[in-house]
Backbone as CSV, one residue per row, in Angstrom:
resi,resn,N_x,N_y,N_z,CA_x,CA_y,CA_z,C_x,C_y,C_z
1,MET,94.109,95.174,89.900,94.398,94.583,88.505,95.649,95.208,87.411
2,LYS,95.468,96.605,87.532,96.456,97.032,87.182,97.971,96.759,87.861
3,ARG,97.942,96.839,89.417,99.153,96.059,89.823,99.850,94.779,89.281
4,GLU,98.591,93.992,89.278,98.902,92.301,89.224,99.350,92.263,87.965
5,GLN,98.803,93.192,86.654,99.167,92.733,85.302,100.963,93.599,85.413
6,ALA,100.990,94.938,86.017,102.367,95.123,86.013,103.387,94.166,86.707
7,SER,103.304,93.135,87.438,103.993,92.030,88.703,104.379,91.217,87.533
8,HIS,103.711,91.005,86.407,104.400,89.829,85.232,104.362,90.443,84.089
9,ALA,105.086,91.796,83.892,105.598,92.376,82.719,106.453,91.664,81.995
10,PRO,106.852,91.791,81.231,108.033,91.082,80.811,109.401,91.595,81.412
11,GLY,110.121,90.828,81.336,111.289,90.722,82.074,110.984,91.160,83.758
12,GLN,110.494,91.244,84.272,109.895,91.469,85.862,109.185,90.404,86.171
13,GLY,109.230,89.615,85.143,107.978,88.267,86.225,108.927,87.149,86.432
14,ARG,108.721,86.346,87.169,109.678,84.951,87.744,109.904,84.415,87.319
15,ASN,109.038,83.878,85.948,109.805,83.061,84.960,110.598,83.720,83.973
16,ASP,110.874,85.153,83.990,111.671,85.577,83.321,113.249,85.804,83.727
17,ARG,113.701,85.550,84.780,114.694,86.150,85.546,115.956,85.441,84.736
18,PRO,116.700,86.013,84.494,117.866,85.228,82.894,118.960,84.261,84.218
19,SER,119.193,84.541,85.363,119.570,83.327,85.834,119.027,82.337,86.361
20,ALA,117.931,82.266,85.976,117.369,80.911,86.399,117.876,79.696,85.294
21,ASN,118.317,80.256,83.769,118.364,79.478,83.053,119.837,79.934,82.508
22,ARG,120.949,80.240,83.252,122.084,81.017,82.722,122.984,79.713,82.522
23,HIS,122.927,78.563,83.065,123.953,77.659,83.038,123.194,76.521,81.605
24,ALA,121.929,76.946,81.345,121.351,75.899,80.252,121.862,75.486,78.774
25,PRO,122.556,76.182,78.033,123.345,76.139,76.952,124.396,75.396,77.569
26,HIS,125.000,75.655,78.554,126.344,74.785,78.769,126.239,73.384,78.668
27,LEU,125.033,73.173,79.687,124.877,71.546,80.155,124.376,71.202,78.547
28,VAL,123.465,71.616,77.739,122.757,70.690,76.835,124.011,70.638,75.718
29,GLY,125.200,71.809,75.597,126.079,71.439,74.514,127.328,70.184,75.324
30,TRP,127.238,70.147,76.508,128.077,68.920,77.055,127.241,67.687,76.794
31,ASP,126.186,67.778,77.009,125.167,66.322,76.575,125.457,66.174,75.687
32,ALA,125.481,66.902,74.673,124.810,66.876,72.945,126.451,65.971,72.250
33,ALA,127.586,67.040,73.313,129.051,66.092,73.082,129.162,64.912,72.701
34,TRP,128.332,64.712,74.709,128.686,62.948,75.197,127.855,62.029,74.446
35,ALA,126.842,62.712,73.685,125.623,62.096,73.121,126.426,61.651,71.524
36,ALA,126.932,62.603,70.995,127.618,62.719,69.958,128.695,60.984,69.947
37,ARG,129.759,61.579,70.858,130.885,60.407,71.224,130.049,59.234,71.336
38,PHE,129.023,59.290,72.150,128.587,57.705,72.566,127.814,56.942,71.238
39,ARG,127.597,57.903,70.327,127.017,57.152,69.223,128.036,56.719,67.930
40,ARG,128.978,57.311,68.161,130.520,56.820,67.355,130.984,55.658,67.888
41,TRP,130.637,55.664,69.378,131.365,54.150,70.096,130.424,53.400,69.607
42,SER,129.101,53.496,69.537,128.076,52.521,69.637,128.024,51.956,68.382
43,ARG,128.354,52.914,67.107,128.436,52.294,65.500,129.816,51.862,65.613
44,ALA,131.074,51.704,65.946,132.131,51.588,66.196,132.065,49.663,66.777
45,LEU,131.732,49.582,68.014,131.319,48.232,68.540,130.236,47.352,67.834
46,GLY,129.789,48.630,67.214,128.522,47.655,66.272,129.265,46.690,65.039
47,ARG,129.723,47.876,64.309,130.784,47.319,63.275,131.709,46.155,63.302
48,LEU,132.232,46.091,64.454,133.464,45.326,64.994,132.716,43.872,65.333
49,ALA,131.475,44.390,66.090,130.787,42.788,66.150,130.146,42.130,65.096
50,ILE,129.965,42.944,64.083,129.492,42.334,62.776,130.626,41.518,62.037
51,ARG,131.739,42.518,62.270,132.709,41.612,61.048,133.171,40.365,62.367
52,TRP,133.743,40.313,63.327,133.727,39.289,63.900,132.794,37.673,63.650
53,CYS,131.829,38.506,63.749,130.493,37.422,63.488,130.899,36.912,62.011
54,SER,131.131,37.938,60.996,131.281,37.264,59.335,132.265,36.760,59.415
55,LEU,133.430,36.924,60.442,134.461,35.825,60.239,134.586,34.737,60.424
56,TRP,133.698,34.490,61.843,133.711,33.277,62.204,132.549,32.329,61.330
57,VAL,131.454,33.080,61.023,130.435,32.375,60.361,131.018,31.665,59.009
58,ASN,131.941,32.981,57.572,133.078,32.369,56.475,133.908,31.436,56.842
59,LEU,134.506,31.483,58.442,135.580,29.935,58.546,134.651,28.683,58.540
60,THR,133.408,28.631,58.964,132.868,27.826,59.198,132.358,27.343,57.735
61,TRP,131.562,27.769,56.918,131.524,28.143,55.608,132.155,27.215,54.596
62,LEU,133.321,27.933,55.012,134.372,27.126,53.958,135.584,26.325,54.434
63,SER,135.003,25.615,55.702,135.530,24.720,56.412,136.253,23.679,55.328
64,TYR,135.687,23.218,54.648,135.975,21.713,53.173,136.309,22.661,52.231
65,PHE,136.752,23.882,52.373,137.471,24.520,50.831,138.741,24.994,50.794
66,PRO,139.720,24.293,51.502,140.909,25.201,51.665,142.005,25.766,50.843
67,GLY,141.347,25.584,49.519,141.574,26.778,48.329,141.051,28.104,48.617
68,HIS,139.600,28.141,49.300,139.086,29.589,49.571,139.465,29.949,50.379
69,GLN,139.879,29.070,51.650,140.669,29.523,52.839,142.230,30.286,52.452
70,HIS,143.022,29.904,51.955,144.015,30.205,51.042,143.917,31.313,50.718
71,ASN,142.940,31.619,49.524,143.036,33.134,49.213,142.320,34.171,50.129
72,VAL,141.414,34.120,50.923,141.065,34.330,51.978,142.550,35.047,52.725
73,ARG,143.075,34.266,53.419,144.563,34.652,54.033,145.260,35.520,53.050
74,ARG,145.382,35.600,52.066,145.817,35.555,51.032,145.304,36.915,50.810
75,SER,144.380,37.718,50.765,143.851,38.705,50.275,143.784,39.878,51.701
76,ARG,144.051,39.227,52.727,144.383,39.843,53.818,145.719,40.495,53.709
77,ARG,146.683,39.487,53.091,148.012,39.985,53.257,148.128,41.200,52.016
78,VAL,146.885,41.299,50.588,147.327,42.095,49.698,146.587,43.393,50.461
79,LEU,145.706,43.484,51.612,145.108,44.613,51.985,145.911,45.145,52.717
80,ARG,146.852,44.247,53.522,147.518,45.261,54.386,148.802,46.081,53.379
81,LYS,149.135,45.055,52.487,150.235,45.768,51.317,149.619,47.241,50.605
82,VAL,148.823,47.034,50.145,148.160,48.305,49.561,147.660,49.561,50.467
83,ARG,147.949,49.311,51.874,147.059,49.909,52.614,148.422,50.589,53.402
84,GLY,149.408,49.897,53.081,151.011,50.539,53.374,151.429,51.711,52.102
85,PHE,151.004,51.639,51.150,151.279,52.840,49.864,150.984,53.860,50.592
86,LYS,151.832,54.948,50.683,151.802,56.246,51.521,152.387,57.501,50.636
87,GLU,152.997,56.736,49.594,153.408,57.724,48.723,152.849,58.916,48.054
88,PRO,153.238,59.932,47.533,152.140,60.294,46.078,151.889,59.522,44.901
89,GLY,150.297,59.429,44.555,150.460,58.646,43.633,150.079,56.830,43.871
90,ALA,149.384,56.895,45.282,149.165,55.780,46.079,148.412,54.905,45.669
91,GLY,146.895,56.266,45.339,145.843,55.474,44.479,146.232,54.976,43.143
92,ALA,146.716,55.231,42.268,146.792,54.581,40.958,147.628,53.497,41.444
93,ARG,148.743,53.871,42.022,149.664,52.134,42.378,148.727,51.360,43.188
94,CYS,147.748,51.350,44.258,146.934,50.798,44.365,146.271,50.026,43.124
95,LEU,145.757,50.673,42.516,144.887,50.129,41.165,145.114,49.343,40.189
96,ALA,146.500,49.666,40.016,147.630,49.167,39.165,147.854,47.575,39.702
97,TYR,148.128,47.941,41.061,148.189,46.205,41.608,147.110,45.297,41.541
98,LEU,146.052,45.960,41.833,144.557,44.922,41.870,144.505,44.495,40.523
99,ARG,144.964,45.145,39.651,144.618,44.663,38.093,145.616,43.362,37.889
100,ARG,146.651,43.490,38.887,148.099,42.272,38.520,147.704,41.088,39.259
101,ILE,146.746,41.105,40.160,146.592,40.193,40.953,145.642,39.061,40.664
102,ASP,145.857,38.078,40.587,145.020,36.928,40.218,143.167,36.761,40.487
103,PRO,142.500,37.120,39.251,141.004,37.577,39.886,140.391,36.577,40.624
104,LEU,141.005,35.333,41.071,140.183,34.720,42.076,140.547,35.204,43.233
105,LEU,141.686,35.639,43.515,142.014,36.276,44.603,141.575,38.059,45.007
106,PHE,141.788,38.715,43.474,140.750,40.071,43.628,139.203,40.114,44.060
107,GLU,138.361,38.656,43.639,137.109,38.646,44.467,137.444,38.985,46.108
108,GLU,138.124,37.525,46.713,138.380,37.299,48.305,139.021,39.020,48.534
109,VAL,139.300,39.807,47.527,140.285,41.146,48.049,138.929,41.451,48.738
110,ILE,138.015,42.044,47.402,136.732,43.105,47.921,136.216,42.153,48.861
111,MET,135.507,41.144,48.894,134.844,40.650,50.247,136.038,40.978,51.613
112,SER,136.617,40.683,51.288,137.649,41.113,52.856,137.433,42.532,53.486
113,ALA,137.357,43.265,52.192,137.362,44.567,51.794,136.335,45.258,52.899
114,LEU,135.034,44.462,52.151,133.493,44.916,53.044,133.754,44.533,54.051
115,GLU,134.139,43.088,54.349,134.122,42.856,55.765,134.568,43.821,56.888
116,ASP,135.973,44.112,56.314,136.988,45.378,57.293,135.708,46.598,57.399
117,ALA,134.936,46.989,56.486,133.901,48.073,56.272,132.715,47.407,57.803
118,GLY,132.905,46.802,58.089,131.890,46.755,59.275,130.259,45.788,58.766
119,LEU,130.311,45.381,57.545,129.074,44.448,56.784,129.255,43.020,57.039
120,PHE,128.475,42.465,57.167,128.240,41.345,56.906,128.232,40.463,55.482
121,VAL,129.263,39.438,55.344,129.499,39.066,54.004,129.506,37.617,54.412
122,LEU,128.863,37.107,53.157,128.836,35.260,53.055,129.592,35.327,51.553
123,ARG,130.984,34.315,51.675,131.716,34.248,50.532,130.995,33.067,49.601
124,SER,131.152,33.101,48.460,130.943,31.819,47.872,132.272,30.964,47.764
125,GLN,131.178,29.731,47.421,132.239,27.961,47.465,132.571,27.655,46.314
126,HIS,132.343,28.535,45.211,132.478,28.057,44.215,133.311,29.414,43.318
127,TYR,134.306,28.767,42.574,134.714,29.797,41.895,134.643,29.416,40.013
128,GLY,133.203,29.733,39.943,132.725,29.124,38.847,132.910,30.150,37.484
129,GLY,133.504,31.201,37.355,134.114,32.380,36.649,132.973,32.365,35.487
130,ASP,131.509,31.787,35.829,130.210,31.996,34.655,129.329,33.167,35.070
131,GLY,129.913,34.502,35.844,129.027,35.295,35.530,128.281,35.616,36.718
132,GLY,128.202,34.615,37.902,127.252,34.725,38.306,127.903,35.605,39.693
133,GLY,127.054,35.559,41.064,127.902,36.554,42.154,129.136,35.809,42.928
134,ASP,129.975,36.970,43.181,131.374,36.181,43.620,131.315,35.981,45.494
135,GLY,129.642,36.143,45.679,129.684,36.353,47.335,128.522,37.274,47.544
136,VAL,127.861,37.133,48.871,126.646,38.033,49.419,127.484,38.664,50.438
137,VAL,126.695,40.325,50.384,127.033,40.954,51.473,125.684,41.600,52.162
138,TRP,125.473,41.768,53.287,124.257,42.418,53.750,124.505,44.047,53.981
139,ILE,123.586,44.894,53.224,124.152,46.310,53.628,122.458,47.291,53.841
140,PRO,122.624,47.521,55.125,121.689,48.005,55.945,120.810,48.860,54.839
141,GLY,119.459,48.983,54.694,119.017,50.204,54.571,118.430,49.547,52.569
142,ARG,119.532,47.988,52.409,119.339,47.920,51.200,119.256,46.248,50.632
143,GLY,119.586,45.740,51.915,119.061,44.204,52.022,120.427,43.372,51.337
144,TRP,120.264,41.961,51.226,121.218,41.375,50.266,121.414,41.586,49.142
145,CYS,122.914,42.098,48.769,123.104,42.505,47.811,124.232,41.366,47.227
146,SER,124.021,40.669,45.657,125.092,39.572,45.582,126.427,40.869,44.549
147,VAL,127.591,40.136,45.315,128.805,40.786,44.631,129.455,40.224,43.683
148,LEU,129.727,41.508,42.948,130.126,40.465,41.209,131.409,41.216,41.103
149,CYS,132.893,41.070,41.014,133.704,41.400,40.979,134.154,41.464,39.563
150,ASN,134.716,41.990,38.963,134.995,41.541,37.324,135.954,43.370,36.955
151,ARG,136.625,42.531,36.475,138.361,43.420,36.035,138.359,43.713,34.416
152,PHE,137.260,44.253,34.011,136.555,44.557,32.431,137.869,45.084,31.982
153,ARG,138.325,45.147,30.721,139.508,45.930,30.032,138.924,46.993,29.157
154,GLY,139.457,48.431,29.518,139.155,49.193,28.699,138.190,50.245,30.124
155,GLN,136.459,49.560,29.858,135.714,49.843,30.220,134.448,49.129,30.057
156,VAL,133.385,49.186,30.816,132.194,48.508,31.056,131.163,48.751,30.034
157,HIS,131.047,47.535,29.450,129.626,47.654,27.970,128.668,47.450,28.146
158,ALA,127.404,47.543,27.540,126.382,47.606,27.618,125.926,46.378,27.754
159,ALA,126.724,45.463,26.811,126.521,43.949,26.907,126.834,43.310,28.609
160,ASP,127.856,43.756,29.314,128.191,43.421,30.546,127.297,43.655,31.496
161,VAL,126.196,44.913,31.392,125.604,45.006,32.473,124.352,43.987,32.013
162,ARG,124.258,43.845,31.153,123.256,42.866,30.643,123.455,41.203,30.870
163,ALA,124.103,41.228,31.095,124.823,39.516,31.314,125.058,39.602,32.499
164,ILE,125.099,40.815,33.785,125.285,40.391,35.464,123.656,41.139,35.745
165,ALA,122.902,41.781,35.109,121.429,41.892,35.316,120.562,40.380,35.202
166,TRP,121.147,39.549,34.131,120.703,38.572,34.084,120.517,37.501,34.975
167,ALA,122.109,37.864,35.692,122.312,36.451,36.339,121.878,37.237,37.838
168,LEU,121.760,38.282,38.085,121.187,39.174,39.264,119.284,38.543,39.370
169,ALA,119.052,38.786,38.082,117.560,38.357,38.216,117.174,36.889,38.682
170,LYS,118.348,35.754,38.248,118.050,34.380,38.808,118.458,34.212,40.118
171,SER,119.272,35.095,40.676,119.968,34.989,42.409,118.843,35.307,43.231
172,GLY,117.766,35.816,42.988,116.936,36.759,43.828,117.046,37.363,44.836
173,TYR,118.350,37.846,44.640,118.504,39.378,45.796,117.831,40.266,45.628
174,ASP,118.356,41.185,46.647,117.728,42.354,46.484,118.385,43.403,45.775
175,GLY,119.207,43.061,45.380,119.783,44.267,44.529,121.567,43.401,44.218
176,GLY,122.346,44.182,43.520,123.748,43.933,42.977,124.811,44.834,43.580
177,LEU,126.047,44.250,43.750,126.633,45.021,43.566,128.007,44.904,42.491
178,LEU,128.304,45.655,41.947,129.040,45.396,40.609,130.661,46.365,41.221
179,VAL,131.475,45.576,41.162,132.864,45.979,41.785,133.739,46.123,40.643
180,HIS,134.424,47.106,39.481,135.365,46.676,38.669,136.170,48.214,39.143
181,SER,137.251,48.071,38.133,138.885,49.020,38.211,139.058,49.415,36.777
182,CYS,138.127,49.480,36.113,138.047,50.404,34.646,137.091,51.731,34.833
183,LEU,136.920,51.901,33.750,135.981,52.979,33.540,133.895,52.332,33.162
184,CYS,133.466,53.347,33.568,132.056,53.219,33.232,131.418,53.994,32.688
185,VAL,130.879,54.219,31.614,130.231,55.532,30.885,128.756,55.896,31.571
186,THR,128.782,57.035,31.564,127.441,57.632,32.325,126.126,57.097,31.275
187,ALA,126.341,56.466,30.133,125.182,56.404,29.292,124.520,54.906,29.757
188,LEU,125.419,54.223,30.871,125.121,52.929,30.963,124.632,52.775,32.756
189,HIS,124.401,54.360,33.206,123.519,54.230,34.705,122.064,53.743,34.606
190,ALA,121.522,54.339,33.582,120.145,54.083,34.011,120.220,52.685,33.502
191,GLN,120.643,51.697,32.688,120.760,50.475,32.351,120.731,49.629,34.168
192,LEU,121.880,50.353,34.748,122.350,50.064,36.148,121.285,49.852,36.926
193,ASP,120.394,51.214,36.725,119.364,51.355,37.753,117.879,50.593,37.992
194,THR,117.716,50.403,36.617,116.720,49.204,36.145,117.133,47.897,36.668
195,ALA,118.405,47.382,36.125,118.434,46.107,36.800,119.085,46.310,38.601
196,ARG,118.943,47.430,39.193,118.973,47.885,40.585,120.503,47.268,40.626
197,ILE,121.443,47.447,40.191,123.012,47.330,40.107,123.404,48.646,40.959
198,ALA,124.584,48.443,42.439,125.172,49.728,42.532,126.595,49.092,41.812
199,LEU,127.268,50.588,42.012,128.565,50.563,40.983,129.495,50.822,42.185
200,LEU,130.645,50.446,42.016,131.938,50.579,42.832,133.290,50.139,42.113
201,GLY,133.554,51.313,41.989,134.991,51.933,41.164,135.760,52.829,41.223
202,GLY,137.030,53.273,40.753,137.515,54.273,41.091,137.874,54.649,42.561
203,ASP,137.665,55.657,42.489,138.022,56.193,43.600,137.203,55.790,44.939
204,ARG,135.760,55.320,44.712,135.025,54.762,45.721,135.635,53.314,46.276
205,LEU,136.060,52.792,45.026,136.945,51.437,45.326,138.020,51.552,46.272
206,LEU,138.909,52.557,46.021,139.797,52.940,46.833,139.343,53.097,48.116
207,ARG,138.576,54.197,48.804,138.301,54.174,49.754,137.815,53.605,50.360
208,LEU,137.116,52.353,50.014,136.512,50.974,50.732,138.152,49.961,50.887
209,ILE,138.970,49.804,50.115,139.989,49.193,50.285,140.936,49.714,51.199
210,ARG,141.145,51.162,51.349,142.214,52.000,51.773,141.587,52.548,53.272
211,GLU,140.206,53.077,53.468,139.632,53.357,54.084,138.884,52.719,54.944
212,ARG,138.104,51.747,54.766,136.978,51.067,55.159,136.000,51.753,54.871
213,VAL,135.408,52.028,54.209,134.345,52.998,53.956,133.961,52.772,52.346
214,LEU,132.655,52.428,53.125,131.631,51.816,51.433,131.150,53.106,50.844
215,GLU,130.921,53.283,49.732,130.237,54.931,49.228,130.045,54.299,47.352
216,CYS,129.030,53.807,47.035,128.648,53.682,46.207,127.900,54.450,44.785
217,ARG,128.035,54.166,43.833,126.822,54.296,43.283,125.524,54.083,42.892
218,TRP,124.647,54.151,44.341,123.705,53.554,44.438,122.361,53.609,43.430
219,PRO,121.730,52.523,42.840,120.444,53.097,41.894,119.415,53.697,42.354
220,LYS,118.811,54.592,41.676,117.984,55.653,41.914,116.701,54.808,41.991
221,ALA,116.058,55.444,42.871,114.839,54.752,43.030,113.672,55.437,42.227
222,LYS,112.855,54.358,41.783,111.656,55.113,41.245,110.776,56.208,41.771
223,ALA,110.677,57.139,41.119,109.671,58.338,42.000,108.219,57.839,42.421
224,ARG,108.160,57.780,43.241,106.792,57.363,43.863,105.429,58.752,43.520
225,ALA,104.154,58.142,43.071,103.262,59.416,42.595,102.720,59.778,44.044
226,ALA,102.131,60.946,44.202,102.004,61.844,44.881,100.493,61.228,45.443
227,PRO,100.246,61.208,46.353,98.917,61.096,46.887,98.089,61.632,46.692
């Protein structure tokens, strides 16, 4: 018995020989690198497929609205132009340019930027200017969100949020995405959370426009009681 126990002592047993797992860390690291690369390719291909599907659906959806189609084409030219700003202060120049363009064109620029970010959008067939949504976007994990584009003067006020929340309540969507090109005071964040409205402006708006990445100030979910 003593001889048998000694034969399986740590460092001397058959399963403890270092040569057996000598190359395991290298293989695991190599596999992990390819797995990460495959995930990046899959996400890129998925975003490309969603974008082309969104383009085709909206082309059909707006087939009887030549004015809307014209603004969509103009929005693509606007995006190419502002993405070409490379000099210092290009972000401020981009925001100033967006504030000068036509409000209806601004709406289409935002919808085209969301589409470029790999999100499925459905553009509005009407330019009502009645405070309603300017389109709809599907955001993974958030559902269908009504897009509301407003170029407020000065800053966003509580009355503006109440009007948008009222329009969102009538629409029945899962949430709202308020896109603005001005300031929004922190005191309004609680009101935005109650109305399920995500906020997109400033540097986050620039990142969507110039880098095709959507990062919003999402509404904070209500804390759930512990079971």
